[in-house]
NUNULO-875613 format. One line per field, with one value per residue: x, y, z of N, C-alpha, C in turn. Coordinates in pm, 1 decimal. Example, Ala and Ser with C-alpha at 12.3 -4.5 7.8 and 13.67 -1.06 7.14 Angstrom:
<rs>
n_X <- 1319.0,1285.0
n_Y <- -569.0,-225.0
n_Z <- 780.0,708.0
ca_X <- 1230.0,1367.0
ca_Y <- -450.0,-106.0
ca_Z <- 780.0,714.0
c_X <- 1320.0,1290.0
c_Y <- -330.0,3.0
c_Z <- 780.0,787.0
</rs>
This chain:
<rs>
n_X <- -589.7,-442.0,-178.0,-83.2,-233.5,-208.5,-448.1,-534.8,-609.4,-754.6,-634.1,-455.0,-146.1,89.0,357.6,655.0,528.8,515.9,438.9,310.2,546.7,742.7,744.7,817.0,651.6,706.8,637.4,352.2,221.2,8.3,-346.8,-694.3,-1045.3,-1119.0,-906.4,-565.3,-223.7,90.7,446.1,667.4,917.6,1051.2,1184.7,1376.3,1484.8,1546.1,1389.1,1189.4,837.7,480.8,207.2,-133.8,-410.1,-750.1,-910.0,-1169.9,-1296.2,-1373.3,-1556.5,-1772.4,-2119.0,-2167.4,-1913.9,-1797.6,-1873.5,-1736.7,-1474.3,-1475.5,-1499.9,-1262.0,-1073.1,-1142.3,-1029.5,-764.7,-766.8,-833.2,-616.2,-408.2,-450.4,-354.6,-72.6,133.0,334.1,212.5,25.9,-33.1,162.9,74.2,197.2,130.5,-145.5,-278.8,-372.3,-406.4,-342.1,-582.4,-757.5,-778.7,-767.1,-501.2,-299.3,2.9,206.8,383.8,630.5,580.9,711.3,667.5,389.4,28.6,-162.3,-354.2,-229.4,-32.6,-198.4,-292.6,-249.7,-436.9,-408.4,-412.4,-258.3,33.8,-3.9,192.6,267.8,33.9,-78.0,108.9,75.9,-194.7,-180.4,-14.5,-175.1,-393.1,-269.1,-221.1,-487.2,-558.5,-440.5,-577.5,-844.7,-813.7,-779.2,-1031.3,-1146.7,-1303.4,-1226.9,-1369.9,-1341.0,-1169.5,-971.7,-798.7,-696.4,-653.7,-448.1,-110.9,194.1,475.5,815.5,1067.3,1368.0,1581.9,1549.3,1527.6,1287.1,943.7,668.2,343.7,91.2,-186.9,-408.5,-584.6,-825.8,-1060.6,-1328.2,-1364.2,-1477.5,-1536.1,-1562.4,-1733.9,-1931.4,-2017.9,-2246.9,-2478.8,-2701.5,-2947.5,-2957.7,-2708.3,-2500.1,-2168.6,-1862.6,-1724.1,-1883.9,-1897.3,-1686.9,-1797.9,-1967.7,-2290.0,-2432.1,-2324.4,-2352.6,-2625.3,-2659.8,-2716.3,-2757.9,-2505.4,-2249.7,-1972.0,-1635.8,-1620.9,-1698.8,-1469.4,-1316.2,-1451.8,-1410.7,-1131.9,-1112.8,-1242.2,-1054.7,-827.1,-931.4,-969.2,-704.3,-610.2,-785.7,-821.7,-1062.6,-1378.7,-1579.3,-1850.3,-2081.9,-2185.0,-2336.6,-2384.1,-2336.3,-2554.7,-2655.5,-2442.8,-2439.3,-2689.6,-2636.7,-2438.8,-2586.8,-2786.4,-2689.6,-2472.0,-2114.0,-1918.1,-1757.3,-1411.5,-1264.9,-1368.9,-1230.3,-963.8,-864.1,-632.6,-558.7,-503.8,-755.4,-786.3,-702.9,-884.5,-1123.0,-1083.3,-1071.3,-1323.0,-1481.1,-1447.0,-1611.6,-1871.2,-2219.9,-2346.1,-2235.8,-2166.6,-2049.1,-1807.2,-1444.7,-1367.2,-1220.9,-956.5,-717.9,-763.7,-805.8,-554.9,-382.2,-481.8,-435.3,-157.9,-86.3,-169.7,4.2,248.0,219.6,155.8
n_Y <- -1823.5,-2116.6,-2297.1,-2620.6,-2923.2,-3252.8,-3371.7,-3298.9,-3476.9,-3486.5,-3348.0,-3355.8,-3527.4,-3338.3,-3294.1,-3270.2,-3267.1,-3139.2,-2833.7,-2678.4,-2733.2,-2583.4,-2531.2,-2680.5,-2848.0,-2818.5,-2828.4,-2838.2,-2543.5,-2408.5,-2412.3,-2352.3,-2257.0,-2243.5,-2332.0,-2451.4,-2379.2,-2398.1,-2430.6,-2379.5,-2433.6,-2225.2,-2355.4,-2272.2,-2031.8,-2094.2,-1995.0,-1938.5,-1980.9,-1944.6,-2168.2,-2166.7,-2364.2,-2443.4,-2628.2,-2727.5,-2726.2,-2943.5,-3069.7,-2913.2,-2837.5,-2710.7,-2718.5,-2579.8,-2319.0,-2276.9,-2297.4,-2078.7,-1867.2,-1889.7,-1847.1,-1588.7,-1455.9,-1465.7,-1300.7,-1057.0,-1009.8,-1000.5,-761.5,-571.8,-403.4,-353.9,-272.7,-327.8,-518.1,-858.6,-1027.9,-1167.8,-1416.8,-1603.6,-1796.5,-2127.0,-2464.7,-2798.2,-3128.8,-3250.4,-3047.7,-2882.4,-2563.4,-2330.1,-2085.9,-1907.4,-1743.8,-1474.2,-1558.7,-1517.6,-1410.5,-1436.3,-1343.7,-1341.6,-1044.8,-1101.6,-1298.1,-1150.6,-1010.5,-1191.4,-1208.6,-1058.6,-801.9,-441.0,-273.5,-65.6,276.6,371.9,148.9,40.8,243.5,280.7,30.4,38.9,261.3,167.9,-42.4,105.4,239.4,23.8,-35.1,185.7,128.1,-108.7,-18.6,163.4,-6.7,-80.9,-256.1,-406.0,-515.7,-633.6,-803.2,-725.0,-774.0,-869.0,-1129.5,-1130.2,-962.4,-953.9,-959.1,-910.2,-997.8,-834.8,-931.5,-839.7,-561.4,-515.5,-462.7,-438.5,-529.0,-467.4,-657.4,-690.9,-959.8,-1239.3,-1228.0,-1359.3,-1295.7,-1071.1,-819.9,-689.8,-341.8,-244.6,-433.1,-491.5,-593.5,-699.7,-902.0,-974.3,-1246.8,-1333.8,-1239.0,-1155.2,-1171.0,-1081.0,-1098.6,-821.4,-687.0,-596.0,-320.1,-159.7,-151.2,-362.3,-577.3,-636.6,-696.8,-498.1,-336.5,-230.6,-208.5,-22.0,124.5,229.1,40.5,-108.8,88.6,115.7,-145.1,-149.0,51.9,-73.1,-274.8,-125.3,-3.3,-235.0,-318.1,-119.5,-125.9,-387.9,-510.0,-543.2,-289.0,-335.0,-546.9,-891.5,-1203.0,-1396.1,-1438.6,-1321.9,-1147.7,-976.6,-865.7,-736.9,-545.6,-390.4,-277.6,-132.1,8.3,263.5,256.8,161.5,417.2,466.6,584.0,481.2,252.9,327.4,572.9,713.3,790.0,1044.7,1293.1,1359.6,1131.2,927.7,1039.5,1042.2,769.0,682.6,809.2,655.5,449.2,523.4,474.3,578.5,580.8,801.0,977.7,880.7,869.7,985.4,822.1,571.9,707.1,956.5,867.0,747.5,971.9,1124.6,960.8,944.3,1212.3,1228.4,1044.4,1175.7,1389.6,1302.7
n_Z <- 522.2,637.6,808.6,680.4,804.6,954.1,908.1,663.2,446.3,216.7,21.4,-283.9,-338.1,-446.8,-467.1,-651.8,-896.5,-1229.7,-1372.9,-1658.8,-1781.3,-1668.8,-1396.3,-1088.6,-837.5,-492.2,-203.2,24.3,159.8,273.3,345.8,271.4,284.6,17.5,-136.8,-199.0,-115.2,-258.0,-247.2,-516.0,-771.7,-1014.9,-1287.0,-1485.4,-1388.0,-1131.3,-930.9,-644.7,-634.2,-590.4,-603.2,-652.9,-599.0,-676.1,-473.1,-447.7,-688.1,-859.9,-704.4,-686.8,-742.2,-976.9,-1151.8,-1358.3,-1313.7,-1077.8,-1170.9,-1341.4,-1160.1,-1023.3,-1227.5,-1282.3,-1066.7,-1144.7,-1371.2,-1256.1,-1080.8,-1265.5,-1384.7,-1219.4,-1099.5,-851.7,-568.3,-327.9,-372.5,-416.7,-657.3,-968.9,-1181.3,-1390.6,-1530.8,-1543.8,-1649.3,-1528.6,-1667.1,-1627.4,-1642.3,-1427.7,-1282.9,-1202.5,-1027.6,-1075.4,-859.8,-690.8,-446.0,-111.5,203.6,542.8,734.4,774.5,847.3,1037.2,1187.9,1315.1,1484.8,1662.5,1938.7,2063.4,2157.4,2143.3,1866.5,1834.0,1735.1,1565.4,1426.8,1314.3,1147.9,922.9,792.5,713.1,543.7,335.2,233.1,149.2,-58.1,-230.5,-285.6,-435.6,-683.9,-742.5,-762.5,-969.4,-1179.7,-1227.4,-1046.4,-763.3,-441.8,-218.4,2.0,212.0,491.5,798.6,747.6,477.0,425.3,384.1,555.6,421.4,429.9,290.8,213.5,60.7,45.2,307.7,455.8,568.4,381.2,335.2,174.5,-39.3,-57.9,-211.5,-421.2,-463.6,-415.9,-552.5,-790.6,-1120.9,-1163.5,-1358.6,-1383.7,-1137.0,-951.9,-707.2,-506.4,-252.4,-245.4,-310.9,-148.3,-78.2,108.1,432.0,737.7,958.9,847.1,618.6,469.1,531.2,281.3,141.2,311.8,314.7,52.8,-142.1,-460.8,-696.0,-560.1,-468.6,-481.8,-227.6,-47.1,-3.6,118.1,358.4,467.4,497.2,684.1,901.3,948.1,1024.8,1253.8,1408.1,1437.7,1608.9,1825.6,1899.3,1865.8,1697.8,1536.4,1571.5,1750.7,1780.7,1832.0,1645.6,1288.3,1156.9,1352.5,1368.5,1112.2,1119.5,1315.3,1193.1,987.9,1119.5,1344.4,1458.7,1437.3,1721.5,1902.9,1843.0,2039.7,2272.3,2315.2,2286.9,2443.1,2442.0,2190.3,1942.2,1870.3,1599.7,1466.8,1550.8,1459.5,1181.5,1124.3,1211.8,1025.1,797.4,857.6,838.1,803.0,588.1,273.7,125.5,295.8,360.0,298.3,-31.6,-206.0,-229.3,-252.0,-129.4,132.2,185.9,172.3,381.9,605.6,587.3,639.3,903.4,1023.5,992.1,1160.6,1411.3
ca_X <- -507.7,-372.8,-74.8,-141.4,-238.4,-203.8,-582.4,-567.1,-586.2,-828.5,-549.3,-370.4,-2.5,135.9,501.7,725.9,454.0,565.6,329.1,342.8,682.5,835.0,738.8,812.5,593.6,797.5,567.0,232.2,251.5,-111.5,-476.1,-806.2,-1174.5,-1136.3,-794.3,-440.2,-108.0,210.8,568.9,719.6,1039.5,1057.8,1303.7,1477.9,1549.6,1567.5,1322.0,1071.6,709.3,368.3,99.5,-261.7,-509.2,-887.5,-927.4,-1310.1,-1357.8,-1435.1,-1661.3,-1882.4,-2234.8,-2144.4,-1769.9,-1758.6,-1889.6,-1625.7,-1355.4,-1487.6,-1472.4,-1118.5,-1002.2,-1168.5,-928.0,-642.3,-785.4,-830.2,-479.8,-321.8,-475.9,-301.0,71.3,165.6,414.5,127.4,-71.0,37.2,183.0,41.6,283.3,51.4,-251.6,-276.5,-456.8,-341.5,-391.6,-721.5,-839.7,-786.6,-696.3,-410.8,-232.1,143.9,218.3,509.9,649.3,587.3,767.9,617.2,263.7,-87.5,-185.9,-431.2,-132.0,28.0,-298.4,-348.1,-236.0,-553.8,-373.4,-409.9,-128.4,74.5,-43.4,307.5,274.7,-91.8,-100.2,183.1,15.2,-316.3,-139.9,32.7,-287.4,-469.5,-196.1,-253.2,-626.2,-561.4,-411.5,-687.3,-962.1,-781.0,-795.5,-1173.6,-1172.1,-1333.9,-1181.6,-1489.6,-1319.1,-1050.5,-972.0,-661.5,-652.4,-620.3,-335.5,9.1,309.4,587.1,948.8,1155.6,1503.8,1674.3,1533.3,1522.2,1168.6,817.3,581.4,207.5,38.8,-326.1,-421.6,-711.7,-929.0,-1163.4,-1461.5,-1362.1,-1558.8,-1506.6,-1651.3,-1832.8,-2040.3,-2018.4,-2376.5,-2511.0,-2836.0,-2956.6,-2940.9,-2570.4,-2409.8,-2036.7,-1783.1,-1708.9,-1958.7,-1813.7,-1601.1,-1879.4,-2051.5,-2432.8,-2480.7,-2277.3,-2403.2,-2759.3,-2663.1,-2772.1,-2695.5,-2406.4,-2144.9,-1860.2,-1506.8,-1631.3,-1708.7,-1331.3,-1275.3,-1512.3,-1344.9,-998.9,-1135.1,-1267.2,-927.9,-744.3,-998.9,-940.6,-563.6,-588.7,-875.1,-829.4,-1205.1,-1451.5,-1663.5,-1986.0,-2089.8,-2287.5,-2306.3,-2390.3,-2313.2,-2673.2,-2659.9,-2337.2,-2488.6,-2796.6,-2576.3,-2370.6,-2687.2,-2878.8,-2627.4,-2344.1,-1996.7,-1875.7,-1644.3,-1279.3,-1220.3,-1414.5,-1124.3,-832.5,-873.5,-501.6,-533.5,-542.1,-889.4,-780.7,-689.5,-1010.2,-1225.7,-1057.6,-1107.2,-1467.2,-1543.1,-1447.9,-1712.2,-2004.1,-2315.3,-2374.3,-2110.0,-2135.0,-1973.7,-1674.4,-1348.6,-1412.7,-1149.5,-840.8,-613.6,-796.1,-780.4,-410.3,-322.6,-524.6,-362.2,-17.5,-73.3,-182.4,126.8,355.0,198.2,134.0
ca_Y <- -1938.1,-2168.8,-2396.7,-2752.6,-3014.8,-3393.4,-3415.0,-3252.6,-3592.8,-3473.3,-3281.2,-3440.2,-3517.0,-3277.1,-3273.7,-3325.4,-3246.6,-3031.7,-2757.3,-2598.7,-2765.3,-2481.2,-2517.0,-2807.6,-2829.0,-2864.3,-2869.7,-2767.5,-2443.7,-2353.2,-2454.1,-2269.3,-2309.2,-2245.0,-2383.1,-2484.0,-2302.1,-2481.7,-2369.6,-2444.6,-2372.9,-2195.6,-2433.9,-2201.2,-1926.4,-2142.9,-1896.0,-1990.9,-1918.4,-2007.7,-2217.5,-2171.9,-2451.8,-2438.9,-2770.2,-2771.2,-2701.5,-3063.3,-3115.7,-2818.1,-2880.0,-2652.2,-2696.7,-2479.2,-2190.4,-2267.5,-2267.0,-1941.4,-1775.2,-1899.0,-1780.2,-1445.8,-1405.3,-1445.6,-1183.5,-938.5,-988.6,-966.9,-623.1,-482.3,-414.6,-260.8,-340.4,-364.4,-617.7,-981.8,-1032.6,-1289.4,-1437.7,-1662.0,-1890.5,-2244.5,-2577.4,-2928.5,-3215.9,-3282.8,-2928.3,-2806.8,-2435.6,-2288.6,-1957.7,-1898.6,-1613.5,-1447.8,-1623.3,-1420.4,-1461.9,-1362.1,-1396.0,-1254.9,-946.8,-1168.4,-1367.1,-1046.6,-963.4,-1305.7,-1196.7,-989.9,-672.3,-331.1,-244.9,75.2,358.9,384.2,26.5,19.4,342.3,250.6,-83.7,86.8,352.0,85.5,-113.7,206.5,262.5,-89.8,-20.7,284.2,55.8,-202.7,54.6,223.4,-112.5,-110.3,-374.4,-391.9,-637.2,-678.5,-890.1,-679.9,-809.6,-904.3,-1254.4,-1106.7,-869.2,-1030.3,-877.7,-975.0,-951.1,-821.2,-942.0,-758.8,-421.5,-514.4,-389.9,-510.7,-477.6,-521.4,-689.0,-731.2,-1094.9,-1309.8,-1157.2,-1456.0,-1237.6,-941.3,-806.3,-573.5,-230.3,-224.3,-530.1,-529.5,-583.2,-817.6,-897.0,-1036.9,-1390.8,-1366.7,-1152.3,-1210.9,-1090.0,-1131.8,-1017.8,-740.3,-604.1,-545.2,-205.3,-193.7,-174.2,-493.8,-678.7,-676.5,-729.5,-394.6,-330.7,-126.5,-195.2,46.5,121.9,271.3,-79.5,-140.4,191.8,75.8,-265.3,-111.0,124.5,-172.7,-341.9,-32.7,4.6,-358.4,-316.0,-26.0,-153.5,-532.5,-541.5,-491.3,-175.5,-380.7,-673.3,-985.2,-1341.7,-1473.5,-1357.2,-1241.9,-1038.8,-882.3,-794.5,-647.1,-433.7,-304.6,-207.0,-48.3,76.7,327.5,190.6,207.7,509.9,411.1,643.8,396.1,153.8,390.0,712.9,776.3,828.6,1182.1,1306.9,1361.0,992.6,854.7,1097.0,997.3,627.7,669.1,855.2,544.0,352.8,583.2,388.7,645.9,575.9,932.6,1051.8,821.1,926.8,966.4,711.5,523.5,810.9,1052.8,801.9,732.9,1102.0,1167.0,880.1,985.1,1338.5,1200.3,978.4,1273.3,1491.2,1242.1
ca_Z <- 482.3,754.4,783.3,659.7,916.9,912.5,871.7,528.8,359.7,91.5,-76.3,-366.7,-311.9,-569.3,-463.8,-766.1,-1020.4,-1315.6,-1432.0,-1778.0,-1820.7,-1617.4,-1251.5,-1014.8,-705.2,-386.6,-81.8,65.2,262.4,334.3,292.8,311.9,244.2,-127.7,-213.1,-132.3,-158.8,-263.8,-296.4,-636.1,-824.5,-1157.6,-1318.2,-1563.1,-1308.6,-995.5,-847.0,-574.7,-662.0,-521.6,-688.0,-582.6,-660.6,-626.7,-441.3,-448.9,-819.3,-917.6,-614.2,-695.3,-820.9,-1109.0,-1146.2,-1456.6,-1246.3,-983.6,-1250.2,-1389.1,-1049.6,-994.6,-1336.5,-1267.2,-975.4,-1222.4,-1456.0,-1171.1,-1034.5,-1378.9,-1423.2,-1116.1,-1075.7,-743.3,-465.6,-215.0,-418.4,-453.6,-802.1,-1042.3,-1297.8,-1499.3,-1495.1,-1631.0,-1609.9,-1531.1,-1774.4,-1595.7,-1656.4,-1303.0,-1296.0,-1095.5,-1043.2,-1037.2,-796.4,-622.7,-315.9,-2.8,328.4,657.3,785.4,756.4,953.2,1142.4,1272.0,1399.1,1579.8,1734.9,2083.5,2115.1,2215.8,2045.0,1807.2,1842.6,1622.0,1475.5,1346.7,1243.3,1042.3,799.4,725.0,647.7,435.1,223.7,173.5,76.4,-183.3,-316.2,-328.8,-543.9,-808.3,-765.0,-808.9,-1099.0,-1279.6,-1238.8,-965.4,-621.9,-374.6,-148.1,118.0,284.6,633.7,837.1,686.1,337.0,419.3,417.0,592.5,352.6,465.9,174.9,266.2,-19.3,83.8,453.8,497.7,572.2,275.3,339.1,41.4,-45.9,-112.7,-227.4,-494.8,-500.8,-407.0,-618.5,-910.8,-1203.2,-1130.9,-1464.1,-1373.1,-996.2,-888.1,-628.4,-450.7,-121.6,-257.6,-343.7,-74.3,-54.0,197.9,567.8,833.9,1046.0,762.1,508.9,500.5,521.5,144.5,97.5,405.0,273.8,-88.8,-228.4,-592.6,-724.4,-459.8,-532.0,-415.1,-88.8,36.6,34.3,212.9,486.3,518.3,543.4,807.9,1006.0,976.2,1101.9,1383.7,1481.5,1475.8,1719.2,1937.9,1925.4,1865.7,1583.0,1574.0,1601.9,1822.6,1738.3,1868.2,1521.3,1169.0,1128.1,1449.7,1331.4,994.0,1163.4,1387.9,1095.2,909.6,1197.0,1458.3,1429.2,1494.3,1853.1,1888.7,1870.5,2166.6,2382.0,2334.8,2288.4,2480.1,2427.9,2052.5,1907.7,1814.1,1453.4,1422.3,1571.8,1372.0,1044.9,1113.9,1225.0,901.0,702.5,902.3,831.2,733.3,461.5,199.0,73.1,397.0,373.2,202.7,-169.0,-269.2,-154.0,-251.3,-24.2,260.5,203.4,201.5,515.1,703.4,579.3,709.6,1045.9,1066.9,995.8,1263.4,1543.0
c_X <- -428.6,-264.0,-138.6,-133.3,-236.5,-341.0,-620.6,-543.8,-660.8,-743.0,-469.3,-224.8,61.7,287.9,569.0,655.7,511.1,446.2,381.3,484.9,786.0,841.3,730.3,760.4,683.6,721.6,444.3,267.2,127.1,-237.1,-584.0,-934.6,-1189.7,-1018.2,-673.0,-326.9,15.9,331.0,616.0,846.1,1023.5,1190.5,1412.8,1556.3,1583.8,1503.8,1202.7,947.3,603.6,265.6,-26.8,-358.6,-645.5,-928.0,-1071.6,-1375.7,-1431.3,-1547.7,-1783.7,-1996.0,-2224.5,-1996.2,-1722.5,-1771.4,-1775.6,-1496.7,-1359.1,-1456.1,-1323.4,-1037.4,-1025.0,-1067.1,-798.5,-653.1,-775.6,-687.9,-388.0,-337.1,-411.4,-152.2,111.4,238.4,330.8,13.0,6.8,43.0,150.1,131.5,207.2,-52.2,-245.9,-373.8,-374.9,-397.7,-537.4,-813.2,-851.8,-705.8,-604.6,-350.1,-86.9,166.6,353.2,512.0,667.3,641.0,722.0,489.0,151.3,-97.7,-263.2,-339.9,-64.1,-67.8,-348.9,-337.6,-350.6,-526.1,-372.3,-268.7,-93.2,31.4,68.6,327.0,150.3,-110.9,-21.1,125.1,-109.0,-283.3,-94.9,-81.8,-378.5,-402.4,-221.9,-395.1,-640.4,-540.4,-523.9,-807.9,-937.1,-796.5,-942.2,-1217.1,-1208.5,-1295.6,-1296.3,-1465.9,-1189.5,-1069.7,-830.6,-609.2,-607.3,-517.0,-211.9,124.6,434.7,719.8,1037.5,1298.7,1601.5,1669.5,1530.8,1405.7,1046.6,723.2,442.8,154.8,-104.5,-337.0,-566.1,-822.0,-1042.2,-1304.7,-1472.4,-1451.2,-1515.8,-1609.6,-1762.7,-1950.9,-2062.5,-2153.3,-2400.9,-2654.7,-2836.8,-2936.3,-2795.4,-2469.9,-2277.5,-1958.3,-1778.1,-1785.5,-1865.1,-1724.2,-1678.7,-1956.7,-2198.8,-2478.3,-2434.9,-2336.5,-2541.9,-2773.7,-2727.3,-2694.9,-2593.0,-2311.2,-2024.9,-1736.1,-1514.2,-1659.0,-1569.5,-1276.8,-1326.6,-1436.5,-1203.7,-1009.2,-1162.1,-1136.3,-835.5,-800.8,-962.0,-794.5,-541.9,-670.5,-874.8,-975.4,-1266.5,-1541.5,-1809.4,-1979.3,-2200.3,-2245.7,-2305.6,-2360.6,-2432.8,-2685.4,-2556.3,-2379.9,-2596.7,-2740.5,-2509.6,-2471.9,-2762.6,-2815.6,-2496.2,-2230.3,-1963.2,-1755.9,-1511.8,-1224.4,-1262.5,-1311.2,-989.0,-843.7,-743.2,-475.3,-576.6,-680.5,-887.7,-772.6,-822.2,-1120.4,-1208.0,-1100.9,-1258.1,-1539.7,-1546.5,-1560.2,-1853.2,-2097.7,-2358.0,-2245.0,-2069.7,-2049.8,-1835.0,-1575.9,-1389.3,-1348.5,-1028.2,-729.9,-639.7,-767.7,-631.4,-346.0,-360.0,-448.8,-213.9,4.3,-81.8,-54.6,240.6,341.4,171.9,266.1
c_Y <- -1986.0,-2266.3,-2533.9,-2838.4,-3158.2,-3442.2,-3374.3,-3362.3,-3581.7,-3410.3,-3383.3,-3421.8,-3467.6,-3261.3,-3344.6,-3305.7,-3127.3,-2964.9,-2673.4,-2624.2,-2671.9,-2471.9,-2655.6,-2780.0,-2892.3,-2914.3,-2783.3,-2667.6,-2382.9,-2404.9,-2361.3,-2328.8,-2324.5,-2304.6,-2414.7,-2402.9,-2390.8,-2397.1,-2450.1,-2372.3,-2347.6,-2250.8,-2353.9,-2101.9,-1970.4,-2048.7,-1959.6,-1911.1,-1991.4,-2051.3,-2226.1,-2257.0,-2428.6,-2583.1,-2818.0,-2760.6,-2822.6,-3117.6,-3025.6,-2873.4,-2826.3,-2617.8,-2596.0,-2338.8,-2169.1,-2232.5,-2121.7,-1840.0,-1772.8,-1826.3,-1629.1,-1382.6,-1376.0,-1320.3,-1054.8,-907.5,-945.1,-821.0,-522.9,-508.8,-309.0,-338.0,-384.3,-456.6,-741.0,-996.1,-1169.8,-1299.9,-1497.3,-1757.8,-2007.4,-2349.4,-2705.3,-3010.1,-3253.8,-3161.5,-2843.8,-2677.3,-2408.7,-2153.4,-1971.9,-1756.4,-1596.8,-1517.2,-1514.2,-1487.2,-1373.1,-1425.1,-1295.1,-1156.9,-1009.8,-1244.0,-1267.4,-1004.6,-1072.7,-1294.6,-1117.6,-856.1,-563.7,-307.5,-97.8,150.5,367.5,260.4,10.0,116.7,312.7,132.1,-38.5,178.2,271.8,12.2,-16.4,237.4,148.0,-81.7,82.9,215.2,-41.0,-130.3,119.9,122.6,-151.7,-229.3,-333.3,-522.9,-706.6,-777.1,-853.0,-707.6,-853.4,-1032.6,-1235.3,-996.3,-943.6,-935.3,-948.8,-912.9,-953.3,-818.9,-852.6,-611.4,-404.1,-428.3,-481.1,-447.4,-541.9,-542.7,-738.4,-864.1,-1127.7,-1225.0,-1249.8,-1401.7,-1107.3,-939.7,-684.6,-464.3,-214.9,-319.0,-572.7,-501.7,-711.7,-805.5,-976.6,-1187.2,-1430.2,-1274.9,-1223.2,-1115.5,-1153.5,-1043.3,-946.5,-646.1,-545.1,-422.1,-243.4,-228.3,-309.4,-604.4,-727.2,-689.6,-625.9,-388.3,-218.1,-102.4,-129.0,44.5,162.2,155.3,-121.9,-38.0,156.6,-42.1,-235.9,-31.0,31.4,-240.3,-253.3,-15.4,-117.2,-365.5,-232.2,-58.8,-298.5,-575.6,-485.1,-375.8,-210.5,-516.1,-760.2,-1126.9,-1432.3,-1380.9,-1268.2,-1124.9,-932.4,-800.0,-694.7,-524.7,-336.2,-218.4,-103.3,35.5,140.0,252.8,249.0,300.0,444.5,463.0,559.8,288.4,219.0,539.8,787.8,827.7,973.3,1186.0,1299.7,1220.0,919.3,908.5,1050.5,852.6,609.8,715.8,744.1,445.6,409.4,492.3,448.4,654.7,711.1,1014.6,992.8,894.7,892.0,846.3,674.7,627.6,913.3,993.6,790.1,866.1,1150.8,1091.3,917.0,1115.8,1318.2,1136.9,1079.2,1370.8,1432.7,1217.2
c_Z <- 603.5,712.7,766.1,784.6,863.9,866.0,730.1,425.0,227.2,-17.5,-156.9,-326.2,-441.3,-575.7,-581.2,-898.1,-1097.7,-1384.1,-1548.3,-1827.8,-1760.7,-1465.1,-1185.7,-874.4,-600.6,-264.9,-57.7,175.1,326.2,268.5,346.7,259.7,94.8,-203.2,-129.8,-194.8,-148.8,-304.1,-416.9,-679.0,-973.8,-1207.8,-1388.3,-1478.7,-1166.8,-893.1,-775.8,-611.9,-579.8,-624.8,-603.3,-662.6,-596.4,-598.7,-453.8,-585.6,-874.5,-830.9,-621.3,-780.5,-962.3,-1117.1,-1250.0,-1396.9,-1147.7,-1055.7,-1296.6,-1281.4,-1018.3,-1102.0,-1330.3,-1173.8,-1050.8,-1308.7,-1375.3,-1126.7,-1147.7,-1420.4,-1328.3,-1096.6,-973.2,-634.0,-346.3,-254.6,-462.6,-605.5,-860.2,-1163.9,-1415.4,-1444.1,-1592.3,-1582.1,-1616.7,-1647.9,-1752.8,-1605.5,-1532.0,-1314.0,-1177.1,-1130.5,-1002.3,-987.1,-728.5,-486.9,-211.2,122.7,443.8,706.9,761.0,872.7,1067.4,1238.2,1366.2,1510.7,1672.6,1886.6,2146.8,2179.6,2108.4,1993.7,1826.8,1717.3,1518.6,1389.4,1259.3,1127.2,915.0,722.5,647.9,530.1,313.3,155.6,98.3,-57.1,-281.2,-369.7,-439.5,-678.4,-843.3,-823.9,-944.7,-1212.5,-1296.9,-1157.3,-823.2,-554.3,-302.5,-33.9,189.9,433.1,668.7,773.1,542.7,318.0,468.0,445.4,541.2,394.6,342.8,226.5,191.0,21.7,235.1,503.2,496.4,471.3,286.9,197.4,51.7,-119.6,-146.0,-289.7,-535.5,-495.6,-484.6,-742.0,-989.8,-1174.6,-1233.1,-1453.1,-1229.7,-933.5,-811.5,-581.1,-322.3,-127.9,-275.5,-273.0,-49.5,33.6,334.6,665.0,931.2,969.3,644.0,554.0,483.8,380.2,90.3,184.0,365.5,122.4,-177.5,-359.8,-598.7,-607.3,-527.1,-444.4,-268.7,6.6,83.6,133.2,352.0,547.5,567.4,672.6,924.5,1046.8,1058.3,1242.5,1469.5,1523.9,1601.2,1843.6,1983.0,1939.5,1738.6,1627.5,1602.3,1671.9,1764.6,1773.2,1745.3,1403.9,1138.7,1224.3,1415.8,1210.0,1032.9,1234.0,1292.0,1020.3,992.2,1307.5,1414.7,1497.6,1631.9,1837.5,1925.1,2002.6,2286.6,2414.5,2358.7,2316.0,2463.3,2287.1,2027.4,1843.3,1661.7,1397.6,1435.1,1480.8,1227.6,1026.4,1121.7,1098.4,796.3,733.8,899.4,752.4,599.2,382.2,141.5,169.6,421.5,282.4,60.7,-236.9,-185.1,-148.5,-141.7,112.8,287.0,241.4,341.3,623.2,704.5,655.5,861.2,1099.9,1082.1,1111.6,1402.3,1610.2
</rs>
């Protein structure tokens, strides 16, 4: 999600619009490929909230499918309640039938913004972020949900002024799926090349929670190395590398890191999902132990 630009003329001017009789839209704060983010005020409580619109729903060849996917995001978010997962308050539709989400207002920036200088992050900063997101994933997976698109752009570093702390939060469940029906195929692969494990990159069936473990491992690797564990000039080359080549050892980038740290991270990137941590809880506990002893 990026800051709005003057060229974003396709967006409706929603400022001042009242939604559900309870929320007044104030201003546009971000746009992306699938939607726009607006700040709004909950009138009764004078509380700032965020409204997320699916801007391309009416332009889709099958707009009902687009609406269904957007509403699915609401169902997934509503099933999860955790401090490290963005909170959804409610879902609604405009008079024209356009769906939207009412979510908590976050202050800060995406992890990708923190990493924009292209320099490796200190271990003391990167590990706590990964630990918190692993904790959020525990709740996500416990609700029977797989995120399937964990990456720096979908991790928000929220500044909680009341508690005076930084709270990493998992965002954007637009690609997520319920575990009970989470199957895909080569014709409908979803995710981001470089962060998808082999079984997701080539659309194999029965993608499970270990795809999220892999993606979080890639994100932690990137925080510490300022590089992805695989190379590729194109998305297809990157996918081919993920499927056929082991990840480049983190030690090649960061020889200063303790062996226990690099070994733990490299285990999350194993092409065989059976060799990765069993679940987010195991990963969180392992990273927590490393943080306490480094």
